[in-house]
Each structure stands twice: as structure tokens, then as C-alpha cells.
N, C-alpha and C positions, 0 to 999 in steps of 0.2 A: 358171476356175483361174487362180491367179497364177503368171505365168512367172518373175517374180523379186519380191523385196521391195525397197524403198527405205529407207534408214536416214536418219530425219529427226531433228532435235534442236530443239525449241522453245526460243528464246531471248526471255527477258522483259527489258523494258527497265527500267534505274535512271537516276533523275534526270529532268530536265525532258524533257517530251514534244516531239519534233520530227518532221516529215514524213520517211518514208522514201524516199530516191531510188534510184539506180543505184549500190550498193555495190561496191567491189572486193574486199571482205573482210567479216566480221561486222561489223554497225553498232557504232560506238562507244557504251559505256555498257549494252550488252546483256552478259547472262551467260547459261550454260544453266540451265535449271529444275533446281532442287535445290541450285544452289551459291550461296555468298554471294559479296561482290564481290572475296574474294580467292580464289574459284574451288573453294572446299572445301565438302563438303556441309554443309548447315545446316538444322536443324529449322524455322528461321523462313522458309526460302524454300520449305518444301514446298507451301506454298499462295501463289499471287500475290495481291496485294491492289490493288484500285482503289476510288477515293473515289466514292460515289453521283454519277452524272451526268458523271463525268470521262471523259477519253479517254486511250487507251494503246494501244502498239504491240506486235506480236508479229511474231518473224521465224523461219522455219524454215530450217536448214540443208540445202540440196538434196543429194541423193544424187550424190556426185563421179563414180561410174562410169556413171549415167544422165545427167549433165550435163557431158560432158568439157570442154567450152569455157566454162563457167561462170566468170566473173571474169578469163578470161585478156585480158590488155591492158585490164583495168578493164571490159569489157563485160557486159552483162546476160546475154545467151545462153543462157536457160534452156530445155531441151527438155521439161522436165517441167511438169505442171500440178499446182496442189495446191487441196485440196478442204477448206474451212474451215466449221466448224459451231460457233456460239456462244450459250449459253443464259444469259448474265448481261448481255446488252446486244445491241447492233446492230453489224454490220459496216458501217463507213463505205464507201459507194460499192459495195455488195454486188451482184452477186457478185464475188468476187475469186478468181482463179486464181493469182495471183502467190504468191511464198513469203514474202510480209509482209502484214500487214493492220493497220488501225487501227480499234478498237472504241469505241463510246460506251456507257458502263456504264449499267445500268438506275438509274432516279431513286429507288429503295429498296434497302435492304441485303438481299442475298440470297446464295447460294452456288452454284457449277455449274462448268463447264469450257469450256476452249477446245480444240477437237479439230481435228486436221488428218491427212490422208494424201496421199501423193504418187502420182502417175499417169504411166505412160508407156504412150500408146496405150490398149489395154483392159486393161493390167495395173496392178493397185492395190498399193501398199505398204501396211504396217500403219498402224493409226491410232494417232498419238501424241496424248496429252492433258495438259493442265495444269490444275490444281484452281484456281479463282479465287473469291476472295471480294470480294463489293462491300460496302465498309463506309461507316459514316457519317463525316462530317467531324469533325474535332476541336471540342472545346467549351470554352468558358469563361465563368465566371460569377462576378460579385462577391459576396463574403460578405454584404454589405448594399446596398440599392438608393440609401440616402439616409443622410446625416448632417448635423447642424447644429452649426456651431462658431463661436466669437467670432473677431475678426479678430486679436485679440491671440494666440490659440492656433495661428495659422500660422507665427509666427516660427522655431520650431524645425522646421518641415516637417510634413508630413502624410503618415500611413501607411495603407494600405488593403490587404486581403487578397482574392484571387481565386484561384478553383480552375480548373484546366486538365485535360483528360482527353482520351485518344485511344482509338479502337476498337480499335487493336492495341496488345497489351501490350509494353512496353519502346520504343515508339515516341516519341520526344522531340517537343515541341511548341513552335513558335516563335510569340511573340506581339508586337505593337506596339501602343501606346496613345497616344492625345492627349486633351489636355484643353482644353476651351473655356471661355472666361470669361464672366462676365455681360455684356461689352460686346464682346469680340472672340473670334473662333474660332481654335483650335489656337494657344493661347499657350504651350503646352509639350507636349512630346512624347517618348516612349520608343522608341527606334529598335528595330528587330527583334532579338528576344533568344531564344535557345533554351533550354529548360529541360526537366527530367524532369516528368512529370505529377504533378499533386499541389496542395498549396497554395502560393501565391506571395505574397510581401509585397513592395510597392513603396512608395517614399517620395518625395513630391513636395517639392522643397525649398521653404522658406519664402518666398524671394524671389519665387517664381512666382504667389503670391496677390496680384498687385498690380493687378488689374483691376477693382478697386472692390468694394463689397459685392454680394452677390447669389449666384446659382447658378454653381458651377464643376462642369461635367459631364465624368467620365472615360468615353472609349469605346474599343472595340478596333478598330483599323484593319487588323489581321491576326491570325488564328489559323490556323496551318496545321501539318501534319507532313509527314514523308518521303511518305507515300502520296498525300496531297492534292496535294503539290508535283509528284510524278511523273506525277499524273493530269492536271495541267493545271487544277487547281482553285485559282484565285486568291483573295486576300482572304479574307473571312470571312462566315459566315451568322449569327455571333453578335451579338446586339443588346443585350445586357445593358450596362447604364450604372451608373455610381455618381454620384450628385448630392451635392456637398458646399455646403451653404447656409451662407456666411459672412455673419455680422452684424457691424455696427460694435461695438467694445467702448467704450461709453461712458465718459467722463472725469467722474465724479461731482464736482459743484462744491462750493464752500463752503457751510457751513450757515449761514443767516441767523436772527437772534433778535432780540427787543426788548431793547435796553440795559437793564441793572440801575440804571444811574445817569442 
């Protein structure tokens, strides 16, 4: 029989993952489950999202009455223990009886929960849960893999389309691109740019095709979204490329003929 119940609130992290140490208050960038960054209820926050293979942290606010010295003078001073279960990945360093954990998400997309209850001696508080979705990384793909053009066609610049998509509706995507030339690598780059998912058109300035004739290869150096960023998944798993084969535009010479006279 439970002598008392403990009130716990799970807080999910927003932004870049970091280790949880000894906090004197709720960790920065965390928010109560179900609320957006402004602290108001949000349907988008009803389920927390993690990118496959990523790591993310959860923090539970301890019952103040059960832990009267918690955070006094910045000390840890927990008298309760916390019992966590996770079915969307593994707890790093498990078993963990503190009021915070870091988990590594499963390597495939799935859904489940992170559950916790607080204990004092032989008395357990109610279990609190947060629904969690493990989602795929954002993707990007060029509209075409190759194109052949003449050197003279590059004067006005070269445009190419690519599509970006994210597993979470409304989640914006950040991309970065580099172009390798026939003779030198990374002769042109596009810095990290954040866009809505859909079809994106970029234009390479004509003056960047000065590495001679041959293949110019565009590739992604970053494809990320807020979920992959907060899950600590860096860079991109996208291997899509677009190869522009530039051929010399010949200068046709004078026609020769046998004189009439």
C-alpha cells in the first residue's frame, strides 16, 4: 500500500544535447512535457521526437515535500530514488535511479514511452509517462543525378533543384552544399541554410566553373532538422550527388576552299 504519492513532471530537452550534472534548478532548455518553448500547451509537443540512433535526456522534477533539501545551496540532496523504463532505446549507464537519464534511441523508427515513478523507502508514487517517437533523419535528393553542359553555358550561372523532407510535419530542414571541381575539391560551397521542406532551387554563379572542363560534383555536407540537432545526430546520411559535366565550347574556325581564280 502506498503511504503517499509523489508528484513528478517529466521535462524534455530542447536544443543541443548536453550532459546533465548537478543542477540548482530545472536544466536550461528543458520544458514540461506537453508545452512548447513558450510554456503553453502544444499538440506538436504531445509526443517527444528523437532521431534514430540519437541521444536525448529527460529530467523529472522531484517531489518537493519528499526531498526538502533538494537544490538547497545548489546541492543534489535527493532522498528519493527514481525508477525509469524505456522501450524506444536504451538508458545510458543503466540502471539509473537519479531524477535524470540520457537514452540512446533505437536504430529504427518506432514509437513507445519513457516512464518513471518516484520512490521513498517502500512507498512508490504514480508512474508518469511521456510518449516518444523515434523518427528517421531528414532527407535530401537532387532532381537529377547528372547533366552535361557547354563551358559557354556556365557564364550566366547554373541552377539545379533538390527536394528536402523531414519525418515531422512542419519541421524545417537545414542544408549545406559543396562543389568539387575536375581538378580541385570544395571550390564552391553554400553555408548552412534553413528552409521549409519541399523543392529548393540553388544557382551556382558562372564564375565558379573556372576549374577547367570535366566533372563538377555537388554534394550535401549537412542535412539536419531540429529533431536531429537536439538528438545529437550531426552531418547527414544523404549520399545524393549531382554531377555537372562541363565540355569545352569549341571556336569553329574559318572554312577553307579551293580558289576560283
